[in-house]
C-alpha angles and dihedrals in degrees: 000000000000120000110255104226121158104261129216091255088081093061095092121065112252110232119220117247132227116255090249095054090042091057092046088059099044096082110134114003113241098226095257109139117206117177143180132194129217111186105177098085094236114154094230140028123249114249091254091053091047089052089063093052094045093048093050092050094048095047092045106035094163094052127090108243113199128188113199110203125188111250097207120055111247103173124065097264125188116239090213112108116210129192087259090057090052091052092047092052091048090053092048091051090049091055090051099044106030107033102067099202094056123090130176119211121192110202141149086262098202088065086075088070090069112110093024133095087258095063098083089041088058094042090052090066095238092121090057089065091066117123088206102040097165092055096044093046092050092049091052098042095050092056093046092051092047091051093048101039109013123216137107122314117203131185113239090242093067123106109206117216105169141035110279100201093108092062114102133158092348145128132184136245128212131224105210103052133064116318118274092017119159121196121213097208091101121033127163121187144150114251111270095019105168093227091064091054090049090047093053091052090048092050091060090058095040097052116122113175093212096045111079092195096053096097094032134053096348092051092047093047095049092044092054091049090052099038094047095036094236135151093199139018112224120193119248090028131134108216120208104212144176123305093029091291134130141195134192126230109218119215117250093258092065096070111346105040089143104041134201092270089064099039091130088072091075094057105041121115093237128045123222113224088223090064092051088051090053088062094048094100099030125120088207143340122244104216106215118210092015091134094052095083094242112165116259110212114212090242095049124112090247092054092047092051091048092048090054103039107026100028098159094050093045095045093048097045100036093062092069099028096258095130 
């Protein structure tokens, strides 16, 4: 397995394409599977979620980009439809109908746990005790889908800036949290990778219904330490692990150059050049707090990233304040 270092090809900023030129390049998909999960059961994405999907499709026009949406509403959703909802649904329909490498699948998402170590855990009813069911379900479903199908899982609050086809059997670390901390917002694995099977078994034991992180970053971090027999997890390191397998720990700049401890940077009126430079070698940027409803000023770093990498979504939603 080749070491997954960030190569010099990421030095130049990738410019977004027009829809016409994007479609001219789609041709035959290259087999790369990028997928997102939306577990609430809402009929449409928010504009900020749609931005993640659009950016992934534009940066990876030969990949298959799949959005798995829960078929049955789980959250207590209002039946009132606002103007913002109408815009969001128009954007979602655009992604489905106009960007050819995007597909939206509406399933009972927990059915994807069948045939995995998480199935009996789900059937036992323990998952229903969660105080943050949308988070815990998403954490479980992403690992099951990766193990079954392989590919690259992305959180919906990621803005993709580069091609992702060099990512393989890898996760990313962060710099502004506890040491040796692995996030699960970006995960790339071959189908059937033995770590994923080990992780699912570990998640059953790690589950705490009142701890929203218990099936997410903390479970992934502890599972890697155990599976790869490590005391620490250094960035830019290829780990040789159990069952003749390996995985690569990406440096923070790959996915989380601006971490959760500096989330305010995305929403400030002015953008520091130093923060732009932090993203210079990133595959993508995980936008922390994007689901909180915080205002996004037009001159903010978040708005500038959206304008560059999900131009249709930003242009359509920004006009009526939906972004």
